[in-house]
Backbone as JSON Lines, residues from 0, in Angstrom:
{"i":0,"aa":"K","n":[36.77,-3.54,16.26],"ca":[37.76,-4.49,16.73],"c":[38.53,-5.12,15.57]}
{"i":1,"aa":"G","n":[37.88,-5.36,14.47],"ca":[38.58,-5.87,13.3],"c":[38.93,-7.33,13.33]}
{"i":2,"aa":"T","n":[38.4,-8.08,14.27],"ca":[38.79,-9.49,14.38],"c":[38.46,-10.3,13.12]}
{"i":3,"aa":"S","n":[37.5,-9.84,12.33],"ca":[37.17,-10.56,11.1],"c":[38.32,-10.53,10.09]}
{"i":4,"aa":"Y","n":[39.3,-9.65,10.3],"ca":[40.45,-9.56,9.4],"c":[41.66,-10.34,9.92]}
{"i":5,"aa":"N","n":[41.58,-10.91,11.1],"ca":[42.72,-11.62,11.69],"c":[43.27,-12.7,10.76]}
{"i":6,"aa":"N","n":[42.39,-13.37,10.03],"ca":[42.85,-14.44,9.13],"c":[43.59,-13.9,7.9]}
{"i":7,"aa":"L","n":[43.52,-12.6,7.66],"ca":[44.17,-12.01,6.49],"c":[45.54,-11.41,6.8]}
{"i":8,"aa":"L","n":[45.91,-11.39,8.08],"ca":[47.21,-10.84,8.49],"c":[47.93,-11.87,9.36]}
{"i":9,"aa":"P","n":[49.23,-12.04,9.16],"ca":[49.95,-13.05,9.94],"c":[50.11,-12.64,11.41]}
{"i":10,"aa":"F","n":[50.31,-13.62,12.24],"ca":[50.58,-13.39,13.67],"c":[51.96,-12.74,13.8]}
{"i":11,"aa":"S","n":[52.13,-11.89,14.8],"ca":[53.42,-11.25,15.05],"c":[53.69,-11.18,16.54]}
{"i":12,"aa":"T","n":[54.95,-11.42,16.89],"ca":[55.39,-11.23,18.28],"c":[55.9,-9.82,18.49]}
{"i":13,"aa":"C","n":[56.0,-9.06,17.41],"ca":[56.46,-7.67,17.46],"c":[57.86,-7.52,18.03]}
{"i":14,"aa":"S","n":[58.74,-8.43,17.68],"ca":[60.12,-8.26,18.09],"c":[60.69,-7.07,17.33]}
{"i":15,"aa":"S","n":[61.57,-6.32,17.97],"ca":[62.08,-5.1,17.35],"c":[63.51,-5.28,16.86]}
{"i":16,"aa":"T","n":[63.82,-4.53,15.83],"ca":[65.14,-4.53,15.23],"c":[65.53,-3.11,14.94]}
{"i":17,"aa":"K","n":[66.72,-2.71,15.33],"ca":[67.21,-1.39,14.99],"c":[67.83,-1.47,13.6]}
{"i":18,"aa":"I","n":[67.32,-0.65,12.69],"ca":[67.81,-0.76,11.32],"c":[68.65,0.42,10.87]}
{"i":19,"aa":"A","n":[68.54,1.56,11.55],"ca":[69.33,2.72,11.13],"c":[69.3,3.81,12.18]}
{"i":20,"aa":"M","n":[70.29,4.71,12.08],"ca":[70.3,5.93,12.87],"c":[70.49,7.08,11.91]}
{"i":21,"aa":"G","n":[69.88,8.22,12.19],"ca":[70.07,9.36,11.33],"c":[68.9,10.32,11.37]}
{"i":22,"aa":"D","n":[68.85,11.2,10.37],"ca":[67.82,12.23,10.31],"c":[66.52,11.69,9.71]}
{"i":23,"aa":"T","n":[65.59,12.59,9.4],"ca":[64.3,12.16,8.89],"c":[64.41,11.52,7.5]}
{"i":24,"aa":"K","n":[65.41,11.89,6.71],"ca":[65.62,11.24,5.41],"c":[65.95,9.76,5.62]}
{"i":25,"aa":"V","n":[66.76,9.47,6.62],"ca":[67.09,8.08,6.94],"c":[65.84,7.35,7.41]}
{"i":26,"aa":"A","n":[65.02,8.03,8.2],"ca":[63.78,7.43,8.69],"c":[62.85,7.07,7.53]}
{"i":27,"aa":"I","n":[62.68,7.97,6.57],"ca":[61.83,7.7,5.4],"c":[62.38,6.53,4.6]}
{"i":28,"aa":"D","n":[63.69,6.52,4.36],"ca":[64.3,5.42,3.62],"c":[64.11,4.1,4.36]}
{"i":29,"aa":"S","n":[64.22,4.12,5.67],"ca":[64.02,2.92,6.48],"c":[62.57,2.46,6.42]}
{"i":30,"aa":"M","n":[61.65,3.39,6.43],"ca":[60.23,3.05,6.32],"c":[59.94,2.37,4.98]}
{"i":31,"aa":"A","n":[60.5,2.91,3.91],"ca":[60.3,2.33,2.58],"c":[60.88,0.92,2.54]}
{"i":32,"aa":"Q","n":[62.05,0.76,3.12],"ca":[62.69,-0.56,3.2],"c":[61.82,-1.53,4.0]}
{"i":33,"aa":"W","n":[61.29,-1.05,5.11],"ca":[60.45,-1.87,6.0],"c":[59.17,-2.31,5.27]}
{"i":34,"aa":"A","n":[58.55,-1.39,4.53],"ca":[57.34,-1.71,3.77],"c":[57.62,-2.78,2.73]}
{"i":35,"aa":"R","n":[58.73,-2.66,2.02],"ca":[59.09,-3.68,1.01],"c":[59.4,-5.01,1.68]}
{"i":36,"aa":"R","n":[60.12,-4.96,2.8],"ca":[60.51,-6.18,3.5],"c":[59.3,-6.95,4.02]}
{"i":37,"aa":"Y","n":[58.26,-6.21,4.46],"ca":[57.09,-6.86,5.05],"c":[55.83,-6.73,4.19]}
{"i":38,"aa":"Q","n":[56.0,-6.47,2.93],"ca":[54.87,-6.38,2.01],"c":[54.03,-7.66,2.06]}
{"i":39,"aa":"H","n":[54.68,-8.8,2.2],"ca":[53.96,-10.08,2.22],"c":[52.94,-10.16,3.35]}
{"i":40,"aa":"H","n":[53.11,-9.36,4.41],"ca":[52.13,-9.34,5.5],"c":[50.76,-8.87,5.02]}
{"i":41,"aa":"T","n":[50.73,-8.05,4.0],"ca":[49.47,-7.45,3.55],"c":[48.91,-8.1,2.29]}
{"i":42,"aa":"K","n":[49.58,-9.11,1.77],"ca":[49.15,-9.71,0.5],"c":[47.73,-10.25,0.55]}
{"i":43,"aa":"A","n":[47.39,-11.04,1.56],"ca":[46.04,-11.62,1.66],"c":[45.0,-10.53,1.85]}
{"i":44,"aa":"L","n":[45.3,-9.54,2.7],"ca":[44.37,-8.43,2.92],"c":[44.16,-7.66,1.63]}
{"i":45,"aa":"A","n":[45.24,-7.35,0.93],"ca":[45.15,-6.62,-0.33],"c":[44.32,-7.4,-1.34]}
{"i":46,"aa":"N","n":[44.58,-8.68,-1.48],"ca":[43.85,-9.5,-2.44],"c":[42.36,-9.59,-2.09]}
{"i":47,"aa":"D","n":[42.05,-9.63,-0.81],"ca":[40.66,-9.77,-0.37],"c":[39.89,-8.46,-0.44]}
{"i":48,"aa":"K","n":[40.52,-7.34,-0.1],"ca":[39.79,-6.09,0.1],"c":[40.07,-4.98,-0.91]}
{"i":49,"aa":"F","n":[41.25,-4.95,-1.51],"ca":[41.65,-3.75,-2.23],"c":[42.07,-3.91,-3.68]}
{"i":50,"aa":"I","n":[42.69,-4.99,-4.04],"ca":[43.39,-5.1,-5.33],"c":[42.49,-4.91,-6.55]}
{"i":51,"aa":"H","n":[41.21,-5.24,-6.43],"ca":[40.33,-5.16,-7.6],"c":[39.58,-3.83,-7.69]}
{"i":52,"aa":"L","n":[39.86,-2.92,-6.78],"ca":[39.18,-1.62,-6.79],"c":[39.89,-0.65,-7.73]}
{"i":53,"aa":"P","n":[39.13,0.26,-8.36],"ca":[39.78,1.35,-9.11],"c":[40.6,2.2,-8.12]}
{"i":54,"aa":"L","n":[41.59,2.89,-8.61],"ca":[42.54,3.6,-7.76],"c":[41.87,4.54,-6.76]}
{"i":55,"aa":"T","n":[40.89,5.33,-7.2],"ca":[40.21,6.26,-6.3],"c":[39.56,5.52,-5.14]}
{"i":56,"aa":"K","n":[38.82,4.47,-5.44],"ca":[38.13,3.7,-4.4],"c":[39.12,2.94,-3.52]}
{"i":57,"aa":"L","n":[40.19,2.44,-4.12],"ca":[41.21,1.73,-3.35],"c":[41.82,2.66,-2.29]}
{"i":58,"aa":"C","n":[42.19,3.86,-2.7],"ca":[42.81,4.81,-1.76],"c":[41.84,5.18,-0.64]}
{"i":59,"aa":"K","n":[40.58,5.42,-0.99],"ca":[39.58,5.76,0.03],"c":[39.33,4.58,0.96]}
{"i":60,"aa":"A","n":[39.23,3.39,0.4],"ca":[38.97,2.2,1.21],"c":[40.15,1.88,2.13]}
{"i":61,"aa":"L","n":[41.36,2.03,1.63],"ca":[42.54,1.77,2.46],"c":[42.62,2.79,3.59]}
{"i":62,"aa":"H","n":[42.39,4.05,3.28],"ca":[42.38,5.08,4.32],"c":[41.34,4.74,5.38]}
{"i":63,"aa":"S","n":[40.14,4.4,4.96],"ca":[39.06,4.07,5.89],"c":[39.42,2.86,6.75]}
{"i":64,"aa":"F","n":[40.0,1.84,6.13],"ca":[40.41,0.64,6.88],"c":[41.41,1.01,7.97]}
{"i":65,"aa":"L","n":[42.42,1.78,7.62],"ca":[43.44,2.17,8.6],"c":[42.84,3.03,9.71]}
{"i":66,"aa":"Y","n":[42.05,4.02,9.31],"ca":[41.48,4.94,10.3],"c":[40.54,4.22,11.26]}
{"i":67,"aa":"H","n":[39.74,3.3,10.77],"ca":[38.73,2.65,11.6],"c":[39.2,1.39,12.33]}
{"i":68,"aa":"H","n":[40.36,0.86,11.97],"ca":[40.81,-0.38,12.61],"c":[42.1,-0.26,13.42]}
{"i":69,"aa":"L","n":[42.83,0.84,13.27],"ca":[44.08,1.02,13.99],"c":[44.0,2.3,14.83]}
{"i":70,"aa":"Q","n":[44.29,2.17,16.1],"ca":[44.26,3.33,17.0],"c":[45.52,4.17,16.81]}
{"i":71,"aa":"Y","n":[45.34,5.48,16.7],"ca":[46.49,6.38,16.58],"c":[46.99,6.79,17.97]}
{"i":72,"aa":"K","n":[48.3,6.85,18.09],"ca":[48.94,7.33,19.31],"c":[50.24,8.01,18.88]}
{"i":73,"aa":"I","n":[50.37,9.28,19.23],"ca":[51.58,10.0,18.84],"c":[52.8,9.31,19.44]}
{"i":74,"aa":"D","n":[53.88,9.27,18.66],"ca":[55.08,8.6,19.16],"c":[55.77,9.46,20.21]}
{"i":75,"aa":"G","n":[56.29,8.8,21.19],"ca":[57.02,9.49,22.25],"c":[58.5,9.39,21.99]}
{"i":76,"aa":"Y","n":[59.23,9.04,23.01],"ca":[60.68,8.94,22.92],"c":[61.11,7.83,21.96]}
{"i":77,"aa":"D","n":[60.45,6.68,22.06],"ca":[60.81,5.55,21.2],"c":[60.3,5.78,19.78]}
{"i":78,"aa":"Q","n":[61.18,5.69,18.83],"ca":[60.83,5.82,17.42],"c":[60.79,4.41,16.83]}
{"i":79,"aa":"L","n":[59.6,3.81,16.81],"ca":[59.46,2.42,16.4],"c":[58.92,2.31,14.99]}
{"i":80,"aa":"L","n":[59.46,1.38,14.23],"ca":[58.92,1.02,12.93],"c":[58.29,-0.36,13.1]}
{"i":81,"aa":"R","n":[56.99,-0.45,12.9],"ca":[56.29,-1.72,13.07],"c":[55.94,-2.29,11.71]}
{"i":82,"aa":"S","n":[56.1,-3.6,11.57],"ca":[55.63,-4.29,10.38],"c":[54.1,-4.25,10.39]}
{"i":83,"aa":"P","n":[53.46,-4.47,9.24],"ca":[52.0,-4.51,9.25],"c":[51.43,-5.56,10.21]}
{"i":84,"aa":"A","n":[52.04,-6.72,10.32],"ca":[51.56,-7.75,11.25],"c":[51.68,-7.27,12.69]}
{"i":85,"aa":"C","n":[52.77,-6.62,13.03],"ca":[52.95,-6.08,14.38],"c":[51.97,-4.94,14.62]}
{"i":86,"aa":"A","n":[51.77,-4.09,13.63],"ca":[50.81,-3.0,13.76],"c":[49.41,-3.56,14.03]}
{"i":87,"aa":"W","n":[49.06,-4.62,13.32],"ca":[47.74,-5.24,13.52],"c":[47.65,-5.85,14.93]}
{"i":88,"aa":"A","n":[48.7,-6.49,15.36],"ca":[48.7,-7.14,16.69],"c":[48.59,-6.12,17.82]}
{"i":89,"aa":"T","n":[49.1,-4.91,17.59],"ca":[49.1,-3.88,18.65],"c":[48.16,-2.73,18.32]}
{"i":90,"aa":"R","n":[47.23,-2.96,17.42],"ca":[46.36,-1.88,16.92],"c":[45.56,-1.17,18.0]}
{"i":91,"aa":"S","n":[45.2,-1.87,19.07],"ca":[44.4,-1.22,20.12],"c":[45.26,-0.41,21.07]}
{"i":92,"aa":"E","n":[46.58,-0.64,21.08],"ca":[47.49,0.12,21.94],"c":[47.82,1.48,21.34]}
{"i":93,"aa":"G","n":[47.74,1.57,20.04],"ca":[48.04,2.82,19.35],"c":[49.33,2.74,18.55]}
{"i":94,"aa":"L","n":[49.29,3.33,17.37],"ca":[50.42,3.35,16.44],"c":[50.71,4.78,16.04]}
{"i":95,"aa":"D","n":[51.96,5.06,15.74],"ca":[52.33,6.39,15.28],"c":[52.17,6.49,13.77]}
{"i":96,"aa":"C","n":[52.41,7.67,13.24],"ca":[52.22,7.91,11.82],"c":[53.15,7.07,10.96]}
{"i":97,"aa":"K","n":[54.33,6.74,11.47],"ca":[55.26,5.92,10.7],"c":[54.7,4.53,10.47]}
{"i":98,"aa":"S","n":[54.14,3.93,11.52],"ca":[53.59,2.58,11.39],"c":[52.34,2.57,10.52]}
{"i":99,"aa":"F","n":[51.5,3.6,10.61],"ca":[50.36,3.72,9.71],"c":[50.85,3.77,8.27]}
{"i":100,"aa":"S","n":[51.88,4.56,8.02],"ca":[52.39,4.75,6.66],"c":[53.03,3.47,6.13]}
{"i":101,"aa":"I","n":[53.74,2.74,6.97],"ca":[54.33,1.47,6.55],"c":[53.23,0.49,6.16]}
{"i":102,"aa":"F","n":[52.17,0.42,6.98],"ca":[51.05,-0.48,6.68],"c":[50.43,-0.1,5.34]}
{"i":103,"aa":"A","n":[50.16,1.2,5.14],"ca":[49.57,1.66,3.88],"c":[50.5,1.37,2.71]}
{"i":104,"aa":"S","n":[51.78,1.65,2.86],"ca":[52.75,1.43,1.79],"c":[52.85,-0.04,1.42]}
{"i":105,"aa":"A","n":[52.93,-0.91,2.41],"ca":[53.02,-2.35,2.14],"c":[51.77,-2.84,1.41]}
{"i":106,"aa":"T","n":[50.61,-2.33,1.8],"ca":[49.36,-2.73,1.15],"c":[49.33,-2.24,-0.3]}
{"i":107,"aa":"L","n":[49.75,-1.01,-0.52],"ca":[49.8,-0.48,-1.88],"c":[50.8,-1.26,-2.74]}
{"i":108,"aa":"L","n":[51.93,-1.62,-2.16],"ca":[52.89,-2.45,-2.88],"c":[52.26,-3.79,-3.26]}
{"i":109,"aa":"S","n":[51.5,-4.37,-2.35],"ca":[50.82,-5.64,-2.64],"c":[49.79,-5.5,-3.75]}
{"i":110,"aa":"C","n":[49.26,-4.3,-3.91],"ca":[48.28,-4.02,-4.98],"c":[48.95,-3.55,-6.27]}
{"i":111,"aa":"G","n":[50.26,-3.36,-6.25],"ca":[50.98,-2.88,-7.43],"c":[50.77,-1.4,-7.7]}
{"i":112,"aa":"V","n":[50.5,-0.62,-6.66],"ca":[50.22,0.81,-6.8],"c":[51.46,1.62,-6.41]}
{"i":113,"aa":"S","n":[51.89,2.49,-7.31],"ca":[53.03,3.37,-7.03],"c":[52.6,4.47,-6.07]}
{"i":114,"aa":"H","n":[53.49,4.84,-5.18],"ca":[53.19,5.84,-4.16],"c":[54.48,6.4,-3.57]}
{"i":115,"aa":"Y","n":[54.33,7.43,-2.77],"ca":[55.46,8.06,-2.09],"c":[55.15,8.2,-0.61]}
{"i":116,"aa":"L","n":[56.19,8.17,0.19],"ca":[56.09,8.54,1.6],"c":[56.44,10.02,1.68]}
{"i":117,"aa":"R","n":[55.56,10.8,2.26],"ca":[55.8,12.25,2.36],"c":[56.03,12.62,3.83]}
{"i":118,"aa":"R","n":[57.13,13.31,4.08],"ca":[57.39,13.86,5.42],"c":[57.13,15.35,5.35]}
{"i":119,"aa":"V","n":[56.55,15.89,6.4],"ca":[56.19,17.31,6.38],"c":[56.55,18.0,7.68]}
{"i":120,"aa":"K","n":[56.73,19.3,7.52],"ca":[56.89,20.21,8.66],"c":[55.62,21.03,8.74]}
{"i":121,"aa":"Y","n":[55.09,21.17,9.92],"ca":[53.93,22.04,10.11],"c":[54.34,23.42,10.59]}
{"i":122,"aa":"E","n":[55.56,23.52,11.13],"ca":[56.1,24.8,11.56],"c":[57.51,24.92,11.0]}
{"i":123,"aa":"K","n":[57.8,26.02,10.31],"ca":[59.08,26.19,9.64],"c":[60.28,26.05,10.57]}
{"i":124,"aa":"E","n":[60.14,26.56,11.78],"ca":[61.27,26.57,12.73],"c":[61.56,25.19,13.31]}
{"i":125,"aa":"K","n":[60.61,24.3,13.21],"ca":[60.77,22.97,13.81],"c":[61.1,21.95,12.73]}
{"i":126,"aa":"G","n":[61.5,20.78,13.16],"ca":[61.84,19.72,12.22],"c":[60.61,19.04,11.65]}
{"i":127,"aa":"Y","n":[60.86,18.06,10.82],"ca":[59.78,17.27,10.25],"c":[59.06,16.54,11.39]}
{"i":128,"aa":"S","n":[57.73,16.58,11.34],"ca":[56.98,16.03,12.46],"c":[55.91,15.02,12.06]}
{"i":129,"aa":"H","n":[55.72,14.79,10.77],"ca":[54.65,13.87,10.36],"c":[55.01,13.22,9.04]}
{"i":130,"aa":"V","n":[54.48,12.04,8.82],"ca":[54.68,11.32,7.57],"c":[53.39,10.61,7.19]}
{"i":131,"aa":"Y","n":[53.13,10.54,5.89],"ca":[51.96,9.85,5.37],"c":[52.25,9.46,3.93]}
{"i":132,"aa":"V","n":[51.27,8.85,3.28],"ca":[51.44,8.33,1.93],"c":[50.67,9.2,0.94]}
{"i":133,"aa":"V","n":[51.29,9.46,-0.21],"ca":[50.61,10.1,-1.32],"c":[50.69,9.17,-2.54]}
{"i":134,"aa":"V","n":[49.57,9.07,-3.25],"ca":[49.45,8.17,-4.4],"c":[49.18,9.01,-5.64]}
{"i":135,"aa":"P","n":[50.09,9.03,-6.6],"ca":[49.85,9.79,-7.82],"c":[48.61,9.29,-8.56]}
{"i":136,"aa":"K","n":[47.76,10.21,-8.99],"ca":[46.59,9.81,-9.78],"c":[47.04,9.23,-11.11]}
{"i":137,"aa":"D","n":[48.13,9.77,-11.67],"ca":[48.69,9.25,-12.92],"c":[49.73,8.18,-12.57]}
{"i":138,"aa":"Q","n":[49.32,6.94,-12.67],"ca":[50.2,5.83,-12.29],"c":[51.21,5.49,-13.37]}
{"i":139,"aa":"K","n":[51.14,6.18,-14.51],"ca":[52.13,5.94,-15.56],"c":[53.34,6.86,-15.4]}
{"i":140,"aa":"T","n":[53.08,8.15,-15.16],"ca":[54.19,9.11,-15.05],"c":[54.58,9.36,-13.59]}
{"i":141,"aa":"H","n":[53.69,9.03,-12.65],"ca":[53.91,9.25,-11.21],"c":[54.1,10.72,-10.88]}
{"i":142,"aa":"D","n":[53.58,11.59,-11.72],"ca":[53.73,13.03,-11.55],"c":[52.7,13.54,-10.54]}
{"i":143,"aa":"L","n":[53.17,13.99,-9.4],"ca":[52.27,14.49,-8.36],"c":[51.58,15.79,-8.76]}
{"i":144,"aa":"E","n":[52.16,16.52,-9.7],"ca":[51.53,17.76,-10.16],"c":[50.24,17.5,-10.93]}
{"i":145,"aa":"K","n":[50.03,16.26,-11.34],"ca":[48.78,15.88,-12.02],"c":[47.72,15.44,-11.02]}
{"i":146,"aa":"G","n":[48.04,15.56,-9.74],"ca":[47.09,15.21,-8.7],"c":[47.51,13.95,-7.96]}
{"i":147,"aa":"Y","n":[47.02,13.83,-6.74],"ca":[47.35,12.66,-5.93],"c":[46.31,12.46,-4.83]}
{"i":148,"aa":"Y","n":[46.29,11.26,-4.32],"ca":[45.43,10.91,-3.19],"c":[46.29,10.88,-1.93]}
{"i":149,"aa":"V","n":[45.7,11.23,-0.82],"ca":[46.39,11.23,0.47],"c":[45.86,10.07,1.3]}
{"i":150,"aa":"I","n":[46.78,9.27,1.83],"ca":[46.39,8.21,2.77],"c":[47.14,8.46,4.06]}
{"i":151,"aa":"D","n":[46.42,9.05,4.99],"ca":[46.96,9.35,6.31],"c":[45.96,8.79,7.32]}
{"i":152,"aa":"G","n":[46.23,7.57,7.77],"ca":[45.31,6.88,8.67],"c":[45.16,7.53,10.02]}
{"i":153,"aa":"T","n":[45.97,8.55,10.31],"ca":[45.86,9.23,11.6],"c":[44.78,10.31,11.57]}
{"i":154,"aa":"L","n":[44.31,10.65,10.37],"ca":[43.3,11.7,10.21],"c":[41.99,11.12,9.68]}
{"i":155,"aa":"K","n":[40.88,11.68,10.12],"ca":[39.57,11.22,9.65],"c":[39.36,11.54,8.18]}
{"i":156,"aa":"S","n":[39.89,12.67,7.74],"ca":[39.72,13.16,6.38],"c":[40.84,12.69,5.47]}
{"i":157,"aa":"T","n":[40.55,12.65,4.17],"ca":[41.6,12.36,3.18],"c":[42.12,13.64,2.54]}
{"i":158,"aa":"V","n":[41.75,14.77,3.12],"ca":[42.24,16.06,2.64],"c":[43.58,16.35,3.29]}
{"i":159,"aa":"E","n":[44.55,16.73,2.48],"ca":[45.89,17.0,3.0],"c":[45.91,18.33,3.74]}
{"i":160,"aa":"P","n":[46.34,18.32,5.02],"ca":[46.45,19.58,5.75],"c":[47.58,20.44,5.17]}
{"i":161,"aa":"S","n":[47.5,21.73,5.39],"ca":[48.57,22.63,4.96],"c":[49.84,22.32,5.75]}
{"i":162,"aa":"F","n":[50.97,22.46,5.09],"ca":[52.26,22.25,5.75],"c":[53.24,23.27,5.23]}
{"i":163,"aa":"S","n":[54.32,23.48,5.98],"ca":[55.27,24.51,5.57],"c":[56.39,23.98,4.69]}
{"i":164,"aa":"D","n":[56.67,22.69,4.75],"ca":[57.77,22.12,3.96],"c":[57.58,20.6,3.88]}
{"i":165,"aa":"S","n":[58.0,20.04,2.74],"ca":[57.96,18.58,2.6],"c":[59.27,18.1,2.0]}
């Protein structure tokens, strides 16, 4: 249920705002903007649970927190971007991969950790269908070729599934 964390996240009425129209690139840019805009929602949680952990443990702990406290629900017709406070308020109803990624991104921003939002295609003929966070192991160069951690709260594992395009 996660009620012990309620004091670490602000209350939200989950009012919605349309911020952009466009393709998946616009969606990713909007998600990054949303995470920066609502980073303050995760500051107390980050300070209490994550900020003092080494990068490996932080990524694993954040993934575990998201996976075990927020219910996943594939997005339907409505493409909603939820702030972390709204995601927390509606966690039992289910959140899509975008809202999981915004929550993870805002928390990482609160911890001062560089990361990327990755959009992927699982089938070449179809469009982008999923998004999650990748954290470069090398926080100085941010070079993903030197390795990275995957934070995808929709999956039990932290292993990145195969995809056809990103």
